[in-house]
DRENSEVO-704359 format. One record per residue (C-alpha): residue number from 1; residue in three letters; x, y, z. Coordinates in nm, 4 decimals. Example, Ala and Ser with C-alpha at 12.3 -4.5 7.8 and 13.67 -1.06 7.14 Angstrom:
BEGIN
     i    aa       east      north         up
     1   ALA     1.2300    -0.4500     0.7800
     2   SER     1.3670    -0.1060     0.7140
END
This chain:
BEGIN
     i    aa       east      north         up
     1   MET     0.0012    -0.0180    -0.0407
     2   GLU     0.1123     0.3398    -0.0861
     3   LEU     0.0527     0.6732     0.1578
     4   LEU     0.0217     0.9896     0.0300
     5   LEU     0.1773     1.2144     0.3171
     6   ARG     0.0665     1.5903     0.3406
     7   VAL     0.2173     1.7630     0.6427
     8   VAL     0.1688     2.1390     0.6958
     9   ALA     0.3463     2.3808     0.9579
    10   VAL     0.4044     2.7501     0.7665
    11   ASP     0.6175     2.4870     0.5242
    12   PHE     0.3841     2.2664     0.3023
    13   ALA     0.5818     1.9217     0.2353
    14   SER     0.4290     1.6530     0.0660
    15   GLY     0.5487     1.2657    -0.0248
    16   CYS     0.4735     0.9210    -0.1176
    17   LEU     0.5672     0.6561     0.0859
    18   ALA     0.5033     0.2864     0.0652
    19   ILE     0.4442     0.0601     0.3645
    20   SER     0.3883    -0.2730     0.4320
    21   PRO     0.0955    -0.4855     0.6378
    22   GLY     0.1543    -0.3951     1.0177
    23   GLN     0.3650    -0.0842     0.9789
    24   THR     0.3652     0.2275     1.2788
    25   LEU     0.3818     0.5757     1.1507
    26   TYR     0.4089     0.8108     1.4432
    27   VAL     0.2323     1.1762     1.3490
    28   SER     0.3098     1.4711     1.5019
    29   ALA     0.1186     1.8227     1.4084
    30   GLY     0.2828     2.1227     1.5401
    31   GLU     0.1660     2.3894     1.8084
    32   GLY     0.1647     2.7548     1.6421
    33   GLY     0.4230     2.9769     1.8266
    34   ALA     0.2607     3.2921     1.9588
    35   ASN     0.3650     3.6776     1.8866
    36   GLY     0.5872     3.8720     2.1051
    37   GLY     0.3164     4.0066     2.2778
    38   VAL     0.0999     3.7842     2.3766
    39   ASN     0.0913     3.6979     2.7605
    40   PRO     0.2441     3.4783     2.8746
    41   ILE     0.3885     3.2182     2.5743
    42   TYR     0.7204     3.0862     2.6413
    43   GLY     0.7077     2.7844     2.3460
    44   GLN     0.7103     2.4410     2.3830
    45   GLY     1.0770     2.3066     2.3410
    46   PHE     1.1102     2.0156     2.1432
    47   PHE     0.9070     1.9772     1.8216
    48   ASN     0.6841     2.2933     1.9058
    49   GLY     1.0060     2.5588     1.8903
    50   GLY     1.1875     2.6950     2.0224
    51   LEU     1.1472     2.8841     2.4055
    52   GLY     1.0762     3.2551     2.4155
    53   ARG     1.1877     3.4877     2.6905
    54   PRO     0.9588     3.5113     3.0013
    55   MET     0.8446     3.8566     3.0869
    56   CYS     1.0329     3.9442     3.4276
    57   ASN     0.9526     4.3530     3.4966
    58   PRO     0.6097     4.5118     3.4233
    59   GLY     0.7282     4.7320     3.1159
    60   SER     0.8517     4.4341     2.8748
    61   TYR     0.6581     4.1437     2.6931
    62   ASN     0.6982     3.7958     2.6856
    63   GLN     0.8816     3.6997     2.3400
    64   GLY     0.6821     3.3994     2.1332
    65   GLY     0.7637     3.0730     2.0934
    66   GLY     0.8486     2.9508     1.7586
    67   GLY     0.5656     2.6917     1.5694
    68   GLY     0.6166     2.3609     1.6277
    69   LEU     0.6876     2.1424     1.3186
    70   SER     0.4814     1.8750     1.1429
    71   GLY     0.6079     1.5399     1.0106
    72   VAL     0.5379     1.1354     0.9929
    73   PHE     0.8234     0.9562     1.1816
    74   ALA     0.9135     0.6188     1.1942
    75   ALA     0.9594     0.6249     1.5724
    76   ASP     0.7920     0.8055     1.8752
    77   LEU     1.0763     1.0972     1.9047
    78   VAL     0.8754     1.2938     2.1667
    79   PRO     0.9595     1.0653     2.5088
    80   LEU     1.3397     1.0541     2.3918
    81   SER     1.6268     1.3017     2.3998
    82   SER     1.9510     1.3254     2.2027
    83   PRO     2.1324     1.0888     2.0426
    84   GLN     1.8335     0.8478     2.0780
    85   TYR     1.6315     1.0323     1.8269
    86   SER     1.8206     1.0666     1.4673
    87   ALA     1.7611     1.2395     1.1359
    88   PRO     1.6800     0.8871     0.9375
    89   GLN     1.3568     0.8467     1.1829
    90   ALA     1.2031     1.1253     0.9759
    91   TYR     1.0099     1.0495     0.6689
    92   ILE     0.8642     1.3871     0.6157
    93   VAL     0.8913     1.6883     0.7887
    94   ALA     0.7320     2.0579     0.7645
    95   GLY     0.8787     2.3295     0.8955
    96   SER     0.7635     2.6097     1.0565
    97   GLY     0.8216     2.9739     1.1518
    98   GLY     1.0267     3.1673     1.4098
    99   ALA     0.8831     3.4333     1.6166
   100   SER     0.8684     3.7550     1.6300
   101   GLY     1.0601     4.0285     1.7731
   102   MET     0.9143     4.2528     2.0376
   103   ILE     1.0010     4.4306     2.3320
   104   ALA     0.8339     4.7183     2.4909
   105   SER     0.9835     5.0100     2.3106
   106   ASP     1.0161     4.8405     1.9801
   107   ASN     0.7147     4.6326     1.8077
   108   GLY     1.0196     4.4404     1.5996
   109   ASP     1.0744     4.2448     1.3147
   110   ASP     0.8665     3.9180     1.1980
   111   GLY     1.0281     3.5434     1.2421
   112   GLY     1.1316     3.4054     0.9476
   113   ALA     0.9369     3.1604     0.7371
   114   GLY     0.9397     2.7935     0.8080
   115   GLY     0.9911     2.5747     0.4785
   116   GLY     1.1914     2.4441     0.1659
   117   THR     1.5069     2.2797     0.2212
   118   ILE     1.6181     2.5972     0.4408
   119   GLY     1.3827     2.7825     0.6843
   120   GLU     1.4298     3.1681     0.5964
   121   SER     1.6196     3.3917     0.8197
   122   GLY     1.4092     3.6859     1.0876
   123   GLN     1.3043     4.0444     0.9220
   124   ASP     1.1905     3.8270     0.5854
   125   ASP     1.5023     4.0089     0.3974
   126   GLY     1.5211     3.6769     0.2146
   127   THR     1.8510     3.5741     0.3661
   128   LEU     1.8521     3.2169     0.3755
   129   GLY     1.9863     3.0232     0.6594
   130   LEU     2.2667     3.2909     0.8182
   131   ALA     2.2338     3.5017     1.1005
   132   GLN     2.2239     3.8594     1.0264
   133   THR     2.5116     4.0586     1.1939
   134   CYS     2.5034     4.3049     1.4729
   135   ALA     2.4110     4.6082     1.2654
   136   PHE     2.1004     4.4439     1.2424
   137   ASN     2.0534     4.3557     1.5804
   138   GLY     2.1346     3.9699     1.5422
   139   ALA     1.7949     3.8092     1.3630
   140   GLY     1.7966     3.4747     1.3866
   141   GLY     1.9087     3.2259     1.0339
   142   GLY     1.6820     2.9392     0.9503
   143   GLY     1.7459     2.5732     0.9524
   144   GLY     1.9078     2.3804     0.6774
   145   GLN     1.9404     2.0255     0.5813
   146   THR     2.2517     1.9129     0.7905
   147   THR     2.2637     2.1839     1.0843
   148   GLY     2.0324     2.4160     1.2515
   149   GLY     1.9961     2.8017     1.1943
   150   GLN     2.2681     2.9971     1.3165
   151   SER     2.2344     3.2784     1.5780
   152   ASN     2.4889     3.5654     1.6117
   153   GLN     2.6780     3.4751     1.8849
   154   ALA     2.9055     3.8210     1.8688
   155   CYS     2.5752     4.0110     1.9797
   156   LYS     2.4239     3.8088     2.2334
   157   PRO     2.4545     3.4279     2.4390
   158   LEU     2.1903     3.2932     2.1615
   159   THR     2.0884     2.9641     2.0858
   160   ASN     2.1071     2.7922     1.7579
   161   GLY     1.8626     2.5408     1.6141
   162   SER     1.8846     2.1577     1.6051
   163   LEU     1.7214     1.8626     1.5085
   164   PHE     1.3652     1.8745     1.5042
   165   LYS     1.4336     2.1917     1.7747
   166   GLY     1.4355     2.5736     1.7298
   167   GLY     1.6951     2.7501     1.8959
   168   ASP     1.5525     2.9511     2.2627
   169   ASN     1.5770     3.2866     2.3407
   170   GLY     1.8887     3.4698     2.5341
   171   ALA     1.7468     3.5141     2.8290
   172   ASN     1.6625     3.1669     2.8837
   173   ASN     2.0307     3.0775     2.8530
   174   GLY     2.1649     3.3149     3.1075
   175   TYR     2.1758     3.6455     2.9452
   176   PRO     2.0294     3.8895     3.2450
   177   SER     1.9125     4.1593     3.0292
   178   CYS     1.5073     4.1850     3.0217
   179   GLN     1.5392     4.3898     2.6733
   180   SER     1.7533     4.1261     2.5193
   181   GLY     1.6375     3.8560     2.2854
   182   SER     1.3680     3.7808     2.0739
   183   GLY     1.0927     3.4890     2.0087
   184   GLY     1.1939     3.1182     2.0129
   185   GLY     1.3146     2.9407     1.6691
   186   GLY     1.0918     2.7819     1.4538
   187   ALA     1.1156     2.3584     1.4794
   188   GLY     1.1855     2.1961     1.1673
   189   TYR     1.4061     1.9321     1.0058
   190   TYR     1.6440     2.1282     1.1560
   191   GLY     1.5207     2.4350     1.3280
   192   GLY     1.5909     2.8013     1.2980
   193   ALA     1.7814     3.0222     1.5514
   194   THR     1.6688     3.2677     1.7886
   195   GLY     1.7697     3.6475     1.7373
   196   SER     1.8036     3.9378     1.9970
   197   ASN     1.6885     4.2718     2.0391
   198   ALA     1.3364     4.2590     1.8750
   199   GLU     1.4771     4.1018     1.5907
   200   GLY     1.2665     3.7846     1.4274
   201   ALA     1.3772     3.4440     1.4865
   202   GLY     1.4786     3.2212     1.2283
   203   GLY     1.2617     2.9261     1.0578
   204   GLY     1.2912     2.5794     1.0260
   205   SER     1.2953     2.3334     0.7578
   206   SER     1.1320     2.0754     0.5930
   207   TYR     1.2439     1.7671     0.4760
   208   ILE     1.1713     1.5381     0.2021
   209   ALA     1.4825     1.3844     0.1157
   210   SER     1.4316     1.0229     0.2916
   211   PRO     1.5164     0.7475     0.0467
   212   LEU     1.1446     0.5851     0.1885
   213   ILE     0.9718     0.8567    -0.0099
   214   THR     0.8778     0.9437    -0.3576
   215   CYS     0.7238     1.2189    -0.5614
   216   GLY     0.8260     1.4539    -0.2582
   217   SER     0.7625     1.8148    -0.3127
   218   THR     0.8078     2.1275    -0.0232
   219   THR     0.6339     2.5005    -0.0674
   220   GLU     0.8069     2.7458     0.1652
   221   GLY     0.5698     2.9851     0.3650
   222   VAL     0.6280     3.4026     0.2965
   223   GLU     0.6236     3.5887     0.5923
   224   THR     0.2965     3.5190     0.7642
   225   ALA     0.1476     3.3240     0.4846
   226   GLY     0.1460     2.9285     0.4667
   227   GLY     0.2885     2.6986     0.2186
   228   GLY     0.0410     2.4817     0.0273
   229   THR    -0.2795     2.6792     0.0273
   230   PRO    -0.2993     2.6042    -0.3260
   231   ASP    -0.3202     2.2315    -0.2883
   232   PRO    -0.7081     2.1141    -0.3132
   233   ASP    -0.6330     1.9066     0.0137
   234   TYR    -0.5487     2.2407     0.1750
   235   VAL    -0.7617     2.2649     0.5211
   236   ALA    -0.8392     2.6461     0.5719
   237   GLY    -0.7684     2.8233     0.9739
   238   THR    -0.4095     2.6096     0.9326
   239   ASN    -0.0543     2.6883     0.9091
   240   GLU    -0.0408     3.0800     0.8845
   241   GLY     0.1553     3.2664     1.0743
   242   GLY     0.0645     3.5119     1.3285
   243   SER     0.0372     3.9001     1.2953
   244   GLY    -0.0285     4.0085     1.6517
   245   ALA    -0.1975     3.6740     1.7724
   246   VAL    -0.0834     3.3172     1.7948
   247   ALA     0.0102     3.1318     1.5087
   248   GLU    -0.2141     2.8725     1.3277
   249   ASP    -0.1113     2.4851     1.4258
   250   GLY     0.0031     2.2366     1.1601
   251   TYR    -0.1542     1.9182     1.0251
   252   VAL    -0.1128     1.6160     0.9129
   253   LEU    -0.2787     1.4453     0.5972
   254   ILE    -0.2551     1.0884     0.5243
   255   THR    -0.4266     0.9605     0.2241
   256   GLY    -0.3790     0.5766     0.0993
   257   SER    -0.3990     0.3772    -0.2216
   258   VAL    -0.3435     0.0426    -0.3368
   259   ALA    -0.1514    -0.0454    -0.6515
   260   PRO    -0.3793    -0.2385    -0.9085
   261   ILE    -0.3365    -0.6102    -0.8426
   262   THR    -0.2094    -0.7519    -1.1904
   263   ALA    -0.3336    -1.1454    -1.2072
   264   ALA    -0.0523    -1.3575    -1.2051
   265   THR    -0.1085    -1.7065    -1.3855
   266   THR    -0.2027    -1.9441    -1.1094
   267   SER    -0.2941    -2.2854    -1.0463
   268   THR    -0.5697    -2.4091    -0.8317
   269   THR    -0.6375    -2.7742    -0.6751
   270   ILE    -0.9812    -2.8669    -0.6022
   271   VAL    -1.0296    -3.2056    -0.3999
   272   SER    -1.3400    -3.3381    -0.2811
   273   GLU    -1.4636    -3.4846     0.0507
   274   PRO    -1.4443    -3.8395     0.0626
   275   PHE    -1.7273    -4.1133    -0.0518
   276   THR    -1.7744    -4.4504     0.0941
   277   SER    -1.8231    -4.6806    -0.1247
   278   THR    -1.9737    -5.0730    -0.0567
   279   SER    -1.7112    -5.2270    -0.1950
   280   VAL    -1.3341    -5.2121    -0.3035
   281   ALA    -1.4047    -5.0137    -0.6615
   282   THR    -1.1834    -5.1097    -0.9400
   283   SER    -1.2687    -4.8271    -1.2012
   284   SER    -1.4387    -4.4864    -1.2111
   285   ARG    -1.5915    -4.2473    -1.4545
   286   ILE    -1.5684    -3.8780    -1.3571
   287   VAL    -1.8168    -3.6167    -1.5445
   288   VAL    -1.7213    -3.2100    -1.4870
   289   PHE    -1.9267    -2.9150    -1.5490
   290   GLU    -1.7139    -2.6208    -1.6513
   291   GLU    -1.7672    -2.3132    -1.8370
   292   ASN    -1.4232    -2.1519    -2.0658
   293   ILE    -1.3021    -1.7989    -1.9683
   294   ASP    -1.0054    -1.8459    -2.2173
   295   THR    -0.9139    -2.1677    -2.4127
   296   PRO    -0.7878    -2.3985    -2.2202
   297   THR    -0.6441    -2.7320    -2.2800
   298   LEU    -0.7943    -3.0717    -2.1749
   299   ASN    -0.5707    -3.2693    -1.9374
   300   THR    -0.3377    -3.0000    -1.9480
   301   ASP    -0.5082    -2.6878    -1.8164
   302   ILE    -0.8023    -2.9155    -1.7040
   303   ILE    -0.6509    -3.2280    -1.5055
   304   ALA    -0.9295    -3.4793    -1.3400
   305   SER    -0.8062    -3.7678    -1.1133
   306   VAL    -0.9892    -4.0337    -0.8838
   307   SER    -0.8676    -4.2206    -0.5802
   308   ARG    -1.0146    -4.4970    -0.3866
   309   ASP    -0.7844    -4.4974    -0.0809
   310   GLY    -0.9169    -4.1358     0.0464
   311   GLY    -0.6529    -3.9547    -0.1678
   312   THR    -0.3200    -4.0753    -0.1175
   313   THR    -0.2849    -4.2214    -0.4188
   314   PHE    -0.4658    -4.0576    -0.7679
   315   THR    -0.5202    -4.2048    -1.0806
   316   ASN    -0.6034    -3.9829    -1.3882
   317   ALA    -0.8529    -3.9724    -1.5894
   318   THR    -0.8680    -3.8650    -1.9659
   319   LEU    -1.1159    -3.6305    -2.0142
   320   SER    -1.2541    -3.6147    -2.3362
   321   ASP    -1.5730    -3.3004    -2.4610
   322   SER    -1.8976    -3.4259    -2.4495
   323   GLY    -2.0793    -3.1111    -2.5774
   324   TYR    -2.2742    -2.8631    -2.4046
   325   VAL    -2.5638    -2.8789    -2.1264
   326   THR    -2.7597    -2.6913    -2.3764
   327   GLY    -2.6895    -2.5478    -2.6815
   328   SER    -2.3849    -2.4664    -2.8269
   329   SER    -2.2285    -2.2396    -2.5813
   330   GLY    -2.1963    -2.2315    -2.1811
   331   GLN    -2.1037    -2.5229    -1.9467
   332   ARG    -2.0033    -2.8280    -2.0906
   333   ILE    -1.9737    -3.1562    -2.0164
   334   LEU    -1.6220    -3.3016    -1.9904
   335   THR    -1.6334    -3.7028    -1.9164
   336   GLY    -1.3272    -3.9166    -1.8671
   337   GLN    -1.1941    -4.2745    -1.7418
   338   ALA    -0.9858    -4.3924    -1.5030
   339   ASP    -0.8649    -4.7643    -1.3856
   340   ILE    -0.7598    -4.7485    -1.0755
   341   SER    -0.6988    -5.1454    -0.9832
   342   GLY    -0.3782    -5.0378    -0.9492
   343   GLN    -0.4120    -4.8439    -0.5924
   344   PRO    -0.3932    -5.0055    -0.2806
   345   SER    -0.7084    -5.1056    -0.1837
   346   GLY    -0.9685    -4.8780    -0.0441
   347   GLN    -1.3612    -4.7856    -0.0050
   348   SER    -1.2916    -4.4489     0.0116
   349   MET    -1.3634    -4.2215    -0.2824
   350   ARG    -1.2048    -3.8827    -0.3635
   351   TRP    -1.2144    -3.6635    -0.7240
   352   LYS    -0.9401    -3.4107    -0.7797
   353   LEU    -0.9283    -3.1410    -1.0110
   354   ALA    -0.6153    -2.9677    -1.1149
   355   LEU    -0.6451    -2.6148    -1.3332
   356   ALA    -0.3722    -2.4090    -1.4488
   357   ASN    -0.3953    -2.0478    -1.6205
   358   ASN    -0.7472    -1.8848    -1.4802
   359   THR    -0.8986    -2.0526    -1.7924
   360   VAL    -1.1878    -2.1776    -1.6708
   361   LYS    -1.4706    -2.2083    -1.4235
   362   ILE    -1.6190    -2.5494    -1.2330
   363   HIS    -1.9634    -2.5974    -1.1793
   364   GLY    -2.0205    -2.9460    -1.0776
   365   VAL    -1.8308    -3.2517    -1.0658
   366   SER    -2.0098    -3.5883    -1.0757
   367   LEU    -1.8272    -3.9495    -0.9559
   368   GLN    -1.9468    -4.2681    -1.0144
   369   TRP    -1.7411    -4.6013    -0.9498
   370   SER    -1.7559    -4.9883    -0.9894
END
């Protein structure tokens, strides 16, 4: 069976995954991050974006947490910690956006959109994957395919993104100033980094490169607009970034299809229940009511045999065509004789039909003996 997986955070990712019976898939639908002006939101950590800076005096706002990734995995990673979880356990991931920067005196910049193979950096300036310089107050970089988004460590002691996780705000890493740091980085295959001084955090990357995923595609978000909105299966009210409000949650859509089954050449054997004879038979006559599907060859595609010892020994009967039951089409009457005198003595009679190549239908069988 093949599944079509569509996962949405701010990014959109889609791919096909062939599965086997009994296989278990583990699904995460990410939680939307919050705008920095929403109190109180601190982010959710692993899978759900980096942590924002908590409010530490009456004049400052809480910083939002990064958005959560959506994805399908080969293992339940949530209760695990590094290095128990690893990149190969992911089938497909849609990255999420980083949180905006906001403090009391500065409304700050939006976080970078999630997605594509490289998440967008903060400030929405189109710079992918790299942290900004201190001249830009250190907006966070977006996550990539092999490493997390980079923060500018020269500006503040911030946090880079990492596998499945966005970077945490600087104030959560021991930096004392209440006016430093932005929200958390967006989670993704590799998460985005946090920014500093009201600059946006980076978005997380998506992932469709698993060798088990076919027909994969990914579309990154643009500013607060989520990717994948033109898809016919897109669900309204999901995966859009927040602008003064909490971002929308992600979702995962899984649909399945079974590949057409091509009929192979097969053989079928039909054996009757035993019939008890009143004496030891030495000869038998079999009558088969058969209907052609293709053009069977008698005694090759249809082989009839008879046993008098309960099915341990069978002797073939040579079948011949004795015409149709009615008219000149439909069921045919096939008849044959078998000499069973050489079989071990017994009074348990059985017939057997060996059918090949899916060429006939059997409507009935009659067996006589003497």
